[in-house]
N, C-alpha and C positions, 0 to 999 in steps of 0.2 A: 685539578684537569681530568676531563673525564678522560675513557681511553678511548684509544680509536677506533673510530665505527666499523671499519671495512675491515680491521684486522681480528675485532670483539665478535664480527659476522662470520669471519671466518673461522674463526676457532669453534662458535657455537657450531658452525655445518658441522664439522669434523666431529666432535663430540657426537653430534646425532647421527652420523654416519655411520658411526661404533654399533647403536642398536642396541644399547644395553639397556634403555629404558622404553618403557611401553609408548608411551606418549613425547614427539619432538618438545626441545624445549626452546624457549621465545626470547628466553635473557640469561645471562651468566649467571645471577645472582639466583638462581632455581637449581645452582652446583654447589649451594650452601652446606647442605649436609653430609655433604662429599662423598653419598656413597656409589653415586656416577662415578668417578674415580676410579673408586675401590671395584666396580665390576667392570670398568675399560681395563686393569689391571689384570683383574683374571680372564680377562677374554685376550690379551697380550699375551699371555705365558700358557694360555689353553689346562688351566689346574685353577682350583677353589683355594688354595693357599690362602688365608686369612677373612675366609666366606662369614667364620662367627664373630669378626670382626664390625660387620652390618649391625650384627643387631647391640653391640658396646655403642656407650655414648660417646659425642663428638671427638672430644680429645682424644680417647683410642682410636678412634678412625685418623686424622687428622694424625696420629704419630704413628700408624701401619704408613701413610701415605710418602710423610718424610725420613723412614724407615728404606723404603722401596725407593725412594728417588735418593736419596745417600747410596745406597748399594750399586743402581745402575746407572745413575752420572757418573762421567768422566771426571769428574771436579767434585768431590764429596763436600768438601768445604763450600765451597762455592754455590752449590745445592743445598745447604742445612742453613746458610744465612740466606738464600733467596726467598725460601718461604717460610715464614713467619707463622709462628701457631698462633698467636694473638689475633693475628689481623686475617686468618681462616676464620678461625670463632665467631670474627666479627661483620663475615661475610662478605670482606670488603672484595670489588670485582676488581681488583686490580692484581692482588693476590692469588683470586681462583684463576685467573688469566694465565700468571705464570706456571701454575701446576697444568692448565692444558698446556701451554708449549711446551713445558718438558716432557707430557708423555704424550705426544705430537712427536717430536724429536724422536723419544725411546720406539715408538711403536712404528715409527719412518723406518729407522736403524734394524727393526726384527723383521717385519713380516709384511709390510706394503709393496708390492711390486708395481711396476710404475703404470700397468693396463689398470689398477685397482681404484685408482685416481678419476678416471673417465666420468666417475658418478658424478663429481662438482663439476659447475659451469665453470665458465672460463676465468672470469672475473674471482671467482674464489680460490682458486688455483693459483693463480697470478699471490695474490694475499699469502695463503699457505706457504708455496715455495720461497717468499720474500720473508717468511719466517724461520726457514729452516733454516734458509742461505744465511741470515743473521745470526741465528745457533753459530753455525759452523766456523763464520767469520768471528764471535767474540767469545767462542769457549775460556777463553785463558780474562775474560773482561766482561763476563755475564752478570754478577753483582752489580757491577756500575752503569752495565748500560741499556738492560735487557726492560728496565722500569722506561726511562725513556721513550724507548723504541717504541713498550703496549700505550704510550701518552700523546705522542706524538703526534698535531694536527696534522690532516691530511690535505696537501695541497690541491688547486687548481688542476692542476695537469698530473696529479700523480698516477690516476687510471691508466693515463697512456702513459708515462712514463714507467711504470710496471710493468706494464705490457710490451714494450718495445725490450727492455733491458731482458725478454728470453725472445725476443726478435732475434735471426742471424740476418746479416745483409754481407751480398760480395763486392769483390771489388769492381771495377767498371774492366772494360776486355783491353784498355792499351794501359796493362800494368810493366813495370820493367822489367829485363832478364831476371833481377834475384828473387821476383814472388813463385817466377816457375820451379827456379831452382829450388827456393826453398817449400814445395808442396812436394817436390820427389823426396826431398830428405825428410819431408812427414811421413810419409807413403812407406820409407826405409824402416822409421821407427814403428812406425803403425802394422808393423807385420809379425811382432812379436804378438800371442806365441807361435801361431797358425792361424792362417787366413782361410783351412777347412774347418776351424772351428766356430768360424764367427756365428753368431746367431743374427736373425733379422731385426734391426732395432724396433720395439714398439712405436706406436703413434705418437708422433709431438705433441708434446702438453705441457703448458711449465712445469709440473709438476714431476712430469716427465724426466723433463731437460735437466732439473736439477738433482735429480737422484741420478741422471744419466753422468754427471759431471767427478772427473777423475777424483775432487775434493773430496764426493758423500761417496763415493766407492770405496777407496782408499780408508776412510773412518769405518765404514760397514764390514770392509776385511779384517782389518784393528779388530775390532769389537768380538767378529768371532773368532779368532785368532784366542782373542784373551780368552773367551768363554770354552773353548776346547780346553785350552791350557788350564785352566780351575777346574774342568772335568777331567782332567788327567791327575792333578794333583786331589783329590778325592778319591779317585783308585789309586793312587799311592797310598792315602792313609789305610784305605780300605786293606789293600797289599798288608801295611805291618802290620793290621791287628789281625789278621789272618794268621800271619807270621808268629805275631805273640802267642795266640790260639794252638797253634800247631806246639811249641814253645812247652805249653803249660799242659797241652795230653802229651808230648814228651816225658814230663816232668811224672805226672800221674802214672802214667805207665813205665819207670823207670822206680817207682817206689811201690806200685802192687809188686812188678819183679821181683823186687827187696822181698818184698812181704811171702809170697811164694815161696823165695827160697828157703826166709826163715820156716815156714810152715813144712817144707820140705825135709829139712834139718830135722824140725819137731817130729816131724812123722817116723823118720828114720828110726831117731833116738828112741819115740814110744813101739814101734816095732819091734826095738831091742830089746824093750823092752818088758814085750811081752804084754802090752794092754789088752784091756776085754775088748771082744768084737763092736761091741755097741759104740764104745767108745772111738776104736777104728772108723766105724763106718762114718761116723758125725765129722770128724776128720779129712773123709776120703770127699766126702759131701762139699764138704767147704774148700777142699782144694781144687774139685771140680768147677764150683762154683769160680773159685778165683781165676781159673782157668779160662772159662767161658769170659769171663770177662776181660781178661787181657788180651781174648784173641778180638773182643769186639772191639777193644782200646786200639789195638794195632791194626783194626779194619779203618776205623774211622781217621787216624794216622795217618795210614796212606790213601783212603780218600782227601785229607785236606791236603797232604803232599800233591798229589795230582792235581787238585786245584791249585795250588803255591804256585808247579809248574806253567801250566795255563795261564794265572793271570800274570807269571812273569812273562812269557810268550807275549802275552797282548801290551802288557804294558810298554816293552819293548820295540811292540809293533809300532802301538800308537805316538812312542817316543821318537822312532824312526819318522814317523808320518811328521810331526810337529816340527819337526828337524828340518823335514825337504818344504813342507807348508813355510817356515818362517824365510827358507832361502827363498823360496818363489813369491814371497810378500815381498820380500827386499829388491827382487828382483822389478817385480810389477812397480813397487812406488818408485823405484828410480826410471820405470818407461812411462809409469803416468806424469812426473814433474819434466822428461822431456816434451811430451805430448802439452802439457799442459801449458810450458813454455813455446811452442809449438805455436799453438793455439791463441798463445796472445800474441805472438810477434803475428802472426795470420791475421788478427781482428786490427791490430794496429795498421797494417799495410792496408787492409783494407777502408778502415777509416780516413786514413790518408788518401789512398786512391777515392773513394765514396767523395769529400772534401772537393779535392780538384775537380772532378765531376761534375760536381751540384754548381762550382763555380765557374765551370764551363759552358754550364750548359744554362746556365744566367745569363752571362754574355752571349750566346747566340739566340735566346729569347729575347735582350733589349736590341741585339741588332736586328732581328727578325720585325719587332714592334716598330722600329725606328724607318727599316726599308717600309712597312705597310702603310705608316703614317704618310714617306713621301709619295709612295704609289696613288693612295685615295687621296694626295693633293693635287697632284699631277692629274689624276687622271678628271677632279674639280676645275681646273684649270685649261682643260681641253675641252670638257663641254662649254665651259663659258667662251672660249676662242672661236668653236664651234657654230655659238650661237650668234657670234658676232660675223663670221664668217656669210651666216646667211643673210644676216641683216644686210651687211656692205652688198653681197651678188643679187638682192631684191631691187636696191636700190640704181646701182648697175644697170639692171636691167631695164629698168624705167628712163633712167636718164640715157641710153642709146637710143632710146626713141626722140630725143630732145632736135633742138639745132647742133651745127657743127660750134658753134660758137659757144654753148655749155659743156659741148667735148673737153675743151682743155680743162676745167675747172674739174673734170671726170677723173683725172688725170690723177692725180693727184691719190681719190678714192683708193684708185685701181692700185698706186703703189702703195697703200698703207693696207689695204687687201693682201699683195702678197707677202706682205712683214709678216702677216697673221697668219698666213699659210705656212712659211718658214719657222715659225715660233709653235705652231700647231705640230709640223713638222720634228721638230727640236724635242719637243714633248714626248713625242709618243715615241721616239725611241729610249730618249731618257725613260720611259715606262716602261718599255720594253727591256731597257737593262734593270731595273727596277725588279721585273719579275721575274728575270731570271734569277739574282740576289736571293730575291722571295723564294723561290725553289731550291737553290744552293742552300741555304739556312736550314729551308726542313726538311730537305734530306738529310745533312749532317745531324739535326736532331732525332731526326729516327733512327739512324746508326749509330749516337750516341746511347739513342732511350735501348735498342736491341742489344749493344757491347753490356748496358748494365745489368737487362734480364738475364742473359747467357752468363754472367758473371755470377749476380744470384745464384742460379742455378749449380755452378760451380762450385759456391762455396758450401751450399747447403748440402751436396753430396759429398763433400769431404768432411763437413759435420756428422754428418750419419755414418759414415766409415768410423770419425773417431768413437760416437756413442755405440757402434757395434764391435769397436777393439774392447772399450771398459764392460763390456757384457760379458765378453768372451773372456778377458780378467777376472771375472765374478765366478767365471764356472770355476776357476781352477781349482777352488778349496772343496768344489761337490764331493769327489774321493775320498778323501779325511772326513769329509762329514761323515758321510754315509757309513764308515768304520767304525766312527764313533757312534753311531747309531746302532749300529749291529753287536759292540762292546757291550753297551747299557743293555739292550735287549739281553745279553746273556747273564747280565749281571742281574736283573732282574730274575729271571728263569731260575738262577741257583738261589737268588733270596728267595722264592716263594718254595723252590725243593727244602731248601732249610726249615724254615715254618711249619711246612708239612711234615 
């Protein structure tokens, strides 16, 4: 079975958007040498780690890519079993598509902002968003579900269905009182942490919408927290190494001090034995040299102790920040769950109200159609009767000119004529009633459509408020992230001074 054409095209469009290859690729099979995947990894991490791998044979390149995915994917065993080395060597398009999906997911979690996706057309964004949503929903079962997802054939209405999954609808105006109370609860939840810190939501797009969902934002926050914890662990390891170095320096100082003590005693003994001046001078020079080395060792030890104290302070500060960050993350996760539940309930209410409104609108349209048919039928009957009346009036005009004997025969036509006029009058009255009914039904239809439009705008405004809230929650990690960067810069500066 071949790959899902729309998803394969979307993945290829994303690979081309990274601009790591001079010429755009036209088919997934062009990724067989895996060099493009390695360049994408370099671009994501803004480093040249593994650049020499590009000069290695294909198996070494594949090994590097598998190692990267196993290190950075949430489930390492799943990533290991997802990507087959032999299938990548054979250039199987399904295996290449799997690697592209995992790199897309990692890149969107690491560096892509919602505005960066506007370079893609709407259809491509819909497919990319569906891929990200699938990975988020199937993290525990990617090994079983990713391959059927990439091989699934497109349905005739897939494009419209995919597009509609990212469009928000609003419930009609005539919602029960529970709907208003639920929105007040939603506003109360959305007031965390502070409305003053809310940023305007980015332009709406399928990729922007999926990246602003609580599920995606919570996964990104957890990934950032894990990254900072790894950095902290690295700093603690470096601190332990520095402490070990200080202990070694202190041991050297103790040994040198013992040697100086021995030399001092030997010097005193030799002075007592009245040694030759030349020997005394040599001993004095050795003693001065050892004293100088001791002072230098003391200075280095003092520097190391100062650095140790600074590192301890920074580690403590980072630990406190990570503790605060963990607490904030728990609060954010709790509020995200509440927001998601509120949004789900709001969507269910909207869907139910929309179905009722559509049913009501269908009934109105059926009634309007029937009324229009009745009106049209009445108008046709009136036209026919008016034609007959005109004929009868013409005949009566002619007959009035005849003799009185014939007038008795005309009386029947006159009665027949009066009945027609009464029927025309009755049909005219019925037509007026039908016209009033048509006007009433059209007015009800317009009011219903106006209510639907108003509620759609209201629902969209609520959605934008939720998106702004998610954006503000993400900014709560920025202070800790900046502190982490400052600490890394300090460590790099210290390493540079140590190398100098």
